[in-house]
C-alpha positions, 0 to 999 in steps of 0.5 A: 892260509895254513902253513907249517911251522918250524924251529931250528935246532940250535936256537929259539926260532920259528917261521910262519907265512902270513899274507905273502910274507914270511914272519921270523920269530926269534927269542933272544938272550938265552936258550931253553936248554941252558941251565942258567935262567935268562934275564929280560928275554926279548921276542923279535919278529922280522917280516920278510918279503920276496923281491922278484927283481933280486930273487931273494927275501928282503926284510920289510919291517921288524918288531919286538916284545919284552917278556917281563919274566926274570929268572925263568926258562922260556920256550917257543911252543908253536905259532900259526894264524887264527881269527880273533873273535873280537874282529874276525880277522886272521892274525899271527900268534905265538905260544911261549912256555915259561918253566918256573920253580916247583913244576909250575908252567906258565903259558902266554899267547901273543897276537901280532898286529899289522903294526908289529906290536904284540898283544898278550891275548891269553895267560894261564898256569898249569901244574904240568907241562903241555907235551901232546896234542897242542893246538890253537884254534880260532878265538883264540882257543888252546887245546891240549891233552894231558894223560888221557883227558883233553883240556881247552881254554878260551880267550873269552872265558879265561878258564881251563875246562875239560872235554867231556866226550870220551875221545882217545885222540883228535885228528882234526880240530877247527870251525865248521859253518853253522856248527861252531868249533868241532873236534874230529877224533876217535871215541872209545865204544863199549861192546855189548854182552854178546860181543864180549862173549868171544875174546877179540884179538888186539887188532880186532879190539883196536878196530871195533872198539873205536869209532870216529866222531864229530864233537862240538865244544860249544854244546859238549856233545857228539854231533855225528859218528857216521859217514866219516871214516870206516872203523877199519881205518881207525887204527891207521889214520894219523892226520885228517884234513876236512875239505867240505861239509854239508847237512842232509836230512839232519845228518852231517856229511863230510868230505876229507882226506887222511894220512895213514901209517901205511904211507897212504893218502886216502880221500873219503866222501861220506864215510866211503873211500874214493881215491888212494895214493901211495906216498913216496916217503914214510911217516907222513905227519901233515897235509896242506892244500895248495891252489895254483890257479886254473883249477890245479889243486895239490895236496902237499904232504910233509914227512917226519924225515924232513921230506915232502911231496905234492899230490894232484887232487884230480887224479891222486898221483904224485906230482913232485917230491923234495928231500932234505927240507927244513920247512914247507910253507904255502902262500902267494909269495910272488903276488900273482894271485895264486898260491905257491909252495916255499921250500926251505932247504937245510944249509949248515954253512949258512945261518940265515933260515931263508938263504936256501929256498925254492918257490914253485907252483908246480907249473911255470913259476919256479924261483930258486936261490941257487946261483945257476937259476939267476944267470943272464940266460934266464932273462928270457925265461923270466919274461916268459914267466911274467907273461904267464903271470899276466896272461891267464888273469887277462884271459879269464877277464876277457872271457867274463867280459865277452860272456857279459857282452853277449848276455847284454846284447841279447837283453837289449835286442829283446828289450827293443823288440818288446818296446817296439811291439808294445808301442805299436799295439798301444798306438793302434789301440788309441787311434782305433786301428785294428791290431793285427798282432799275433798271439805269439807276439802278444806274449812279448807285450808288457804294460808301459806303466808297471801293471802287476805281473799277474794281470788278466786280459782286459776286455773292450768294455774295460778298455773304454773305461780306461781310455777316456775321451779327451773332451772330458778331461782336456780343454786345450793342447798347445806347444811352443819352441823356446831356444833348444827345447820343445814345450808341449802343454795340456790344459785340464779341467779344474775338477781334475786334481793332479800332482806330479806323482799322479800324472805322466805326459808322454810324447810318442813320435810317429814316423811315416817311413817306420812302423816303430814308435819312439818314446821321447825323453820328457821332463814333466811339470804340473803348473797351477795358477790362481786367477784370484788376487790374494787379499791383504794379510790380517791378524790371526792366531795360529800354531807355529814353531814346531818343537822336536817331533813327538814333543811338539806334536802333542796337544800340550805344546806351547803356542805362539801368536803369529801373523799369517795370510789366510787364503780363500777356501775356494779359488779358481785355478788353471791347471796345466801339465807340460812336457819339455823335451830336447829339440835337437834330435828332432831336427834331423827330420824335415817334419815329424808328428808326436802323439800326446798321451796323458796317463793319470793314476787315480788313488781314490779307492785306497787299495790299488791305483786305477790307471786312465789314459787320455789321448790328448791329440797330435803335435805336427812340427816341420823345419818350415814352421821353425824357420818362419817362427810360427811356434817360436816364443818371442817377447814383443816390446809393447806387450811381453806376453800375448798368449797365456800359453807363452807364460806356461811355456816359460814356467815349464822350461825355466829354472825354478828356485824357491827361497824362504825370506825371514826378517825377524826385526822388520816387515818385508814391505820392500819386496813389492817395491823391489819387484815393481820398481827395481826389477821393472816387473809387470803383474800378469792380469790373468794371474796376479801372483806372477810378476814378469820382469821387463828390466833390460838385459839378462833379467828380461823375461824372468818370472817371480811369484811372491807369497807373503805369509806373515809380515816378517816371512814369505816365499819367493819363487824365481823362474830364470833362464839359468842359474847365473840370472838367478844369482844376479836377482839375489844379489840385487835383492840383498841390497834392499832387504832389511838388516838381519834378513835370512834367505833359505833355499827350499829344496823340498818345496814349500811348507805345505809339502814338508807338512805332508811329508811329515805326515807320511813319515809318521805313518811309515813309522807307524807301519814299522812299529806295527810290524812287531805284532804278529797279527798286524804283520799278516796284514803288512802288505795291505798296510804298506799299500795304504802307506804308498797311497798316502804318499801319492796323496801327500805329494800335492803341494799347492791344493788345499793349503788351509787345512794341511796342519790339521792332517798331521794330528790323526797320524800323531794320535794313531801313532801314540795309540799304537805305541801304548798298545805295543807296550801292553803286549808281551811279544817274543821275537828272535834276536835276528828279527828284533835286530832287523825291526829295530834297525828299520824303526831307527831308519824311519824315525831318523827320516821323520826327525829330519822332516820335523827339523825341516818344519821347525826351521821354517 
């Protein structure tokens, strides 16, 4: 926050406010007025904070800086807060002058950090003393005037340069967004020959020969000389404070306030005076803006006569005035979240600069150092003051909460209405009933599975294509009750190739007493089991051991021989799609009915996916059925699994864990022994890859699948009731495994999924690299669509296991071609676009590297 600095007349001392604290800088051991030089001067700093309990300023911390300048005269020039270009953080600074011999003056700019340590940010020498117009701007950058020329030096360059613009005075200097560091001052104008024929008076010459302008230090040119302050005010304006800036039609427009020699505070908007306030004192020298909260803004004006006043921004009337002041600071001193003004009064009897003060926000916050303001009668006023500090923020927070609550309630009501009407229309459609939805109600209906916003009306002929008969794709529907879950399964034809990203099985609950339909929360799973037994593994050379991505995927990568298990290219599979939902909420109804709806997303076209909806049937369930155990899943002792639907229900409802087992030194021949003898497993005849555990206790009913890919490596999948049973199985397994055997939890699935994921990340990297070309960037949307399509295709985990490794090579070759093509192009892009593209490329390459690392660890 801005502040006014002050130095006492009898010692080297300056005060500054920073983040609610008062910083007291004091240069000890000598005074600038002394004739004898000082020895080892020290700059001290004290951080003072206001204690609301004792109502005094207390010392929080101290610091010091030793100036290694002997036989020199030191003087504090100024102090304030500016931002450092290295971090962009506002920090306090202090400028010190050292008067050496032969009229050589050395200047130091010190920055104070939060640790109370000083950093010498800038140091330079001049052959003259800086007296007029000393300012320190963000950077930091020092600006001063000597004779008739303005000079500046920046911490970035460290060299003194002059302002090329013909500026006679500077009323404001600072940083404006999108324009950089600018100066606002008076520029001398040359009169034309016609204007010079008549000899103007001195007052006319002062008015019409000068003009306010905005000058850029970076570009060394005048940005604007219109819509600032009219020329008639050029001779009377002494100080300017810019409130707001904007660029309209390539023209800079400024709103500002100005102090004049006629003791006025004037508000200018785009060069036009709007409001004028006659000030109560003479010789105004500085103006600051104070925000006391609740929309109350004040201009605090300081005068050369050690007086000050506050002016309302709303009506430009004097709100308060004070006399006999030594310093005026503005900050949040009491920690209320709003600003207050700190007034320090002159007190010749007390040497402490913070002994006599007053803190006020020109409202209900009034704290003073006077004893009369701290007696017991003011305890009630203190409580009122504290309540005033707490209540306004709470009121503002409550208003925001109530507004957000009303918007959320309206949004939820509209959402419930739209979903209800959408379900009703959908069920009527799939059941073949007449839809009596009005045209006004149809405007509220939205697609259930994210169709495009600009979708067109679908005719009945197209609906017949999207909604297909269940007999074409669905062979059977069944449902089971297991513990507290309801499992619904749909057996599809073997010709339908699906993955979990391409299919959704939904349960729509239909109640007779209610026209609305509830969409039950379900967890879907696609189960594919082979009915053919796996043949014994045999020897076959193959590529394994992928090295680092882009190195291992090259044709010259080293190959090692390994033993793999080759599967038949054609297998007979049973494909089941299941939906698992909680049974407890449904028990509130004596009987209920659910419509089973299958949503299939086909991606064969390569452009936009095509949606198909299949009404599989209806599920009827009642409390009577549950009490008789009609659909309850049980395990008889003679035959554990009587129906294959029971097996699918277990696979859908159980907790699934996938582990990779590697034994570098010994073959994993003991795995089947462990499954058949130790765990008492029985092989399911219909599906030889599934083992059903008949071991008594908590192990009973656990399912296993063991796929031995090489004699030394395989994949074990455990389907258990909970994770406790899973850990018990692993503990039992470790006992019989060979020495130096490794187990790895495959969270991402099997190697085939990782291979497809690797291919997808490579293609996405290819898309990102292609965005560097402007020609390819035009087709970026189509490219990204193909990328998303291939993502859906790459998510199939089980189907087509034998040729997945070869799928990576086309992506690798295309990636290499694109890289060579990009190296041959001479593309020029902006710095911001280049940074954005490189960041995207780095993120995508990191993902593909991570996928390659997972593959290499398999």
